[in-house]
C-alpha positions as CSV (number, residue, x, y, z in Angstrom):
1,X,8.6,12.6,14.1
2,X,6.8,9.2,14.0
3,X,4.2,10.6,16.5
4,X,3.1,13.1,13.9
5,X,1.3,10.5,11.9
6,X,-1.1,9.8,14.8
7,X,-2.2,13.5,15.0
8,X,-5.4,14.4,13.2
9,X,-3.6,17.3,11.6
10,X,-4.7,18.6,8.2
11,X,-2.6,17.3,5.4
12,X,0.0,19.1,3.4
13,X,-1.1,18.2,-0.2
14,X,-4.1,20.5,-0.2
15,X,-6.8,17.9,-0.1
16,X,-9.2,16.9,2.7
17,X,-6.6,14.3,3.9
18,X,-4.9,14.1,7.2
19,X,-1.1,14.5,7.6
20,X,-0.8,10.7,8.0
21,X,-2.7,10.0,4.8
22,X,-0.6,12.5,2.8
23,X,2.6,11.1,4.2
24,X,1.5,7.6,3.5
25,X,0.6,8.5,-0.1
26,X,4.1,9.9,-0.7
27,X,5.8,7.0,1.1
28,X,3.9,4.5,-1.0
29,X,4.9,6.3,-4.2
30,X,8.5,6.4,-3.1
31,X,8.4,2.7,-2.2
32,X,7.0,1.8,-5.6
33,X,9.8,3.7,-7.2
34,X,12.2,1.7,-5.0
35,X,10.6,-1.5,-6.2
36,X,11.2,-0.6,-9.8
37,X,14.8,0.3,-8.9
38,X,15.1,-3.2,-7.3
39,X,13.9,-4.7,-10.6
40,X,16.8,-3.0,-12.4
41,X,19.2,-4.2,-9.7
42,X,18.1,-7.7,-10.4
43,X,18.5,-7.3,-14.1
44,X,22.0,-6.1,-13.5
45,X,22.5,-9.3,-11.5
46,X,23.1,-7.3,-8.3
47,X,21.0,-9.7,-6.3
48,X,22.2,-8.7,-2.8
49,X,21.3,-5.1,-3.5
50,X,18.1,-6.2,-5.0
51,X,17.2,-8.3,-2.0
52,X,18.0,-5.4,0.4
53,X,16.0,-2.9,-1.6
54,X,12.9,-5.1,-1.9
55,X,13.0,-6.4,1.7
56,X,13.4,-2.8,3.0
57,X,10.3,-1.8,1.0
58,X,8.4,-4.8,2.3
59,X,9.3,-4.0,6.0
60,X,8.6,-0.2,5.6
61,X,5.2,-1.1,4.1
62,X,4.4,-3.2,7.2
63,X,5.1,-0.2,9.3
64,X,2.8,2.0,7.1
65,X,0.1,-0.6,7.2
66,X,0.2,-0.9,11.0
67,X,0.5,2.8,11.8
68,X,-1.6,4.5,9.1
69,X,-3.6,2.2,6.9
70,X,-5.1,-0.2,9.4
71,X,-6.2,2.5,11.8
72,X,-7.7,4.5,8.9
73,X,-9.5,1.4,7.6
74,X,-10.9,0.6,11.0
75,X,-12.0,4.2,11.6
76,X,-13.6,5.0,8.2
77,X,-15.2,1.6,7.4
78,X,-17.4,1.2,10.5
79,X,-20.6,0.1,8.6
80,X,-20.8,-3.5,7.6
81,X,-19.3,-3.9,4.1
82,X,-22.1,-6.2,2.9
83,X,-24.6,-3.3,3.3
84,X,-22.6,-0.6,1.6
85,X,-20.2,-2.4,-0.8
86,X,-21.9,-0.8,-3.8
87,X,-20.6,2.6,-2.6
88,X,-17.1,3.5,-3.9
89,X,-16.3,5.1,-0.5
90,X,-16.4,1.5,1.0
91,X,-15.8,-0.7,-2.0
92,X,-12.5,0.9,-3.2
93,X,-10.7,0.6,0.1
94,X,-12.0,-2.9,0.7
95,X,-10.6,-4.0,-2.6
96,X,-7.3,-2.2,-1.7
97,X,-7.1,-3.9,1.6
98,X,-7.8,-7.3,0.2
99,X,-5.3,-7.0,-2.7
100,X,-2.8,-5.3,-0.4
101,X,-3.0,-8.1,2.2
102,X,-2.3,-10.6,-0.6
103,X,0.6,-8.6,-1.9
104,X,2.2,-8.2,1.6
105,X,1.7,-11.9,2.4
106,X,3.2,-12.9,-0.9
107,X,6.1,-10.6,-0.3
108,X,6.7,-12.0,3.1
109,X,6.6,-15.5,1.6
110,X,9.1,-14.6,-1.1
111,X,11.5,-13.2,1.6
112,X,11.1,-16.2,3.8
113,X,11.9,-18.6,0.9
114,X,14.8,-16.4,-0.3
115,X,16.4,-15.7,3.1
116,X,15.7,-18.6,5.4
117,X,15.4,-22.4,5.4
118,X,12.2,-22.3,7.6
119,X,10.0,-23.8,5.0
120,X,10.3,-27.4,3.8
121,X,11.4,-28.0,0.3
122,X,7.8,-28.9,-0.8
123,X,6.7,-25.3,0.1
124,X,9.6,-23.5,-1.5
125,X,9.6,-22.4,-5.1
126,X,12.3,-22.2,-7.7
127,X,10.8,-20.1,-10.5
128,X,12.0,-16.8,-9.0
129,X,11.1,-14.6,-12.0
130,X,7.5,-15.7,-12.1
131,X,7.0,-15.2,-8.3
132,X,8.8,-11.8,-8.3
133,X,7.0,-10.5,-11.4
134,X,3.7,-11.6,-10.0
135,X,4.5,-9.7,-6.8
136,X,5.6,-6.6,-8.7
137,X,2.4,-6.6,-10.8
138,X,0.2,-7.2,-7.7
139,X,2.0,-4.4,-5.8
140,X,1.5,-1.9,-8.7
141,X,-2.2,-2.8,-8.9
142,X,-2.5,-2.3,-5.1
143,X,-0.7,1.1,-5.6
144,X,-3.3,2.1,-8.2
145,X,-6.2,1.0,-6.0
146,X,-4.5,2.8,-3.1
147,X,-4.4,6.0,-5.0
148,X,-8.0,5.5,-5.9
149,X,-8.7,5.0,-2.2
150,X,-7.0,8.3,-1.4
151,X,-9.0,10.0,-4.1
152,X,-12.3,8.4,-2.9
153,X,-11.7,9.3,0.7
154,X,-10.0,12.6,0.6
155,X,-10.2,14.3,-2.8
156,X,-13.7,13.6,-4.1
157,X,-15.5,14.6,-0.8
158,X,-13.3,17.7,-0.5
159,X,-14.0,18.7,-4.2
160,X,-17.7,18.1,-3.6
161,X,-17.7,20.3,-0.5
162,X,-15.9,23.1,-2.5
163,X,-18.4,22.8,-5.3
164,X,-21.3,23.0,-2.9
165,X,-19.9,26.0,-1.0
166,X,-19.2,27.9,-4.3
167,X,-22.7,27.3,-5.6
168,X,-24.4,28.5,-2.4
């Protein structure tokens, strides 16, 4: 089934998106729900389950970035950003990519600190709640900007095309 995300097949959500974009949107919403579930696991002091939940989301997100988001970003943002950054079609996904990269790297850092001894003590943190809450808030902001990217790329142009065809 993984090969389906590489096909330029029309999406299933009724927008102008591809199958891969629709699938990615739903996976991202599901992962965000899983992250919130992970927060409740931590509050219940079920730290092992919390760690598995959050790490699974982080790794699944890496797969989605590599197979869907990065190829889409490369394909749809060909013009140099400095010349078109004032247009939402380019600005919104650029912001999403920048914040998303920061969130993914922070998540990897948290996992490395939590699960390994690779980093020296001077590069490790001890204030877990601050770092994890920062990551959760950043992830949720990235999700919102990601939904805005989906809207900007797939819903707004599709809606404009429908409006144009109805008025002609």
